[in-house]
N, C-alpha and C positions, 0 to 999 in steps of 0.2 A: 504494500500500500504506500502511496506517495506521501510526502510531507503535507501537501495540500489537503489530501483526503483525511489524514489524521487530524489536522487543524480544524477542518470543517466538522468532522465528527465530534471533536472536543467542544466546539462552540455549540453544536446542536445539543449535546448532552448537558452542558452547562446551562443553556437556556431553559431546558426542560426542568432540571433540578431547581434552579433559581426561581423559576416561575411557580412551580408547585409549592416550594417552601414559602414563598411570599403569599400565595393564595391561602394556604392552610393555616398560616400563623397570623394572618390579618383578622382583626375583630370585626366581622361583618355578618349580616344576616345570611341564612342558608340560601336564600334565593339569589343574592348577589354573588355568593361564593360559587354556586352552581353555574351562574352565567359566566363568571370568570373562568371556571374550569372548562366550560364548553368553548369559550374563546381560546383558551390556552390549547385545548385539543385541536381546534381548527388551525391555530398557528403552528402546532407541532406537525400536523398533516401537511401544511404548506412547506414547512422546512424539510420534511422528508421528501416531498416531491422535488423541491429545489436540489436537495442533496443527490437524489437518484438521477435527476437530469444532468447534473454536473458530472456525476460518476460515469454515466453513459457517454457523455461527450469526451471525457478523458479516455475511456475505452476505445472510442472511435479514433481518437488521435493516436493512441498507442498502436492500434491496428494499422492505420495508414503508415506510420513510421516503420513498423515491422514489415509491411508489404514492400516498402521502398528498399529496405535493407536486403530482403530476400531477393528482390529483383536485381539489385546491384551485385550480390554474390552470385546469383545465377548467371548473369552476364559474364562475370569474371571466369567462372568455371567453364562456360561455353567457349570463351575465347581461348582458355588453356587447352581444352579438348581439341579445338580447331587447330591450334598451333602444333600440338602433339601429332594430330592426324597428318598435317602437312609434313612434319618431320619424318614420320613413318613412311609416308608415300614416297618422299625423296629417297630415303634409304632403301626402300624396296626397288626403286628404279635403279639405284646404284648396284644392288645385289643382282638384279636381273641382267644388267649390262655385264657384270663380272662373270656371271654364269654363261652368258652367250659367248663372251670372249673365250672362256675356258673350253666350251663345247667346240668352238671353231678350231682352237689349238689342238684339241684331242682328235678332231676329224683330220686335220692336216697331218698330225703325227701318225695316225692310223693309215692315212694314204701313203705317207712316206715309207712306212714299214711294209705296206703291201707292194709298193714299187721295188723296194730293196729285195723283198722276198721273190718277186718275179724275175729279178736280174740274176739271181743265184741259180 
């Protein structure tokens, strides 16, 4: 939980406790106390709505931030994969060329041996 959420939660709880203590300790008629308790309950409900709205907004912000980071990392990984793929393809071409040269040399050597064998 972030520092802002902790602060807001503390303010919310402090408001509730302070309001209830003031209402219950004040010397007033039952009717007035009930009205104040009702008003305090409505204020509490409003505070909870505000708190939940703010919390949802923060979750949305964190989600967007996380999505951006995942996208950035994904691009980096994709670039690395492409780079490695290009390197592998280049090396395969080199190996292919070396194998072709070796095959040609073997064919030439086999032809020379055949010619030498025919001369004997």
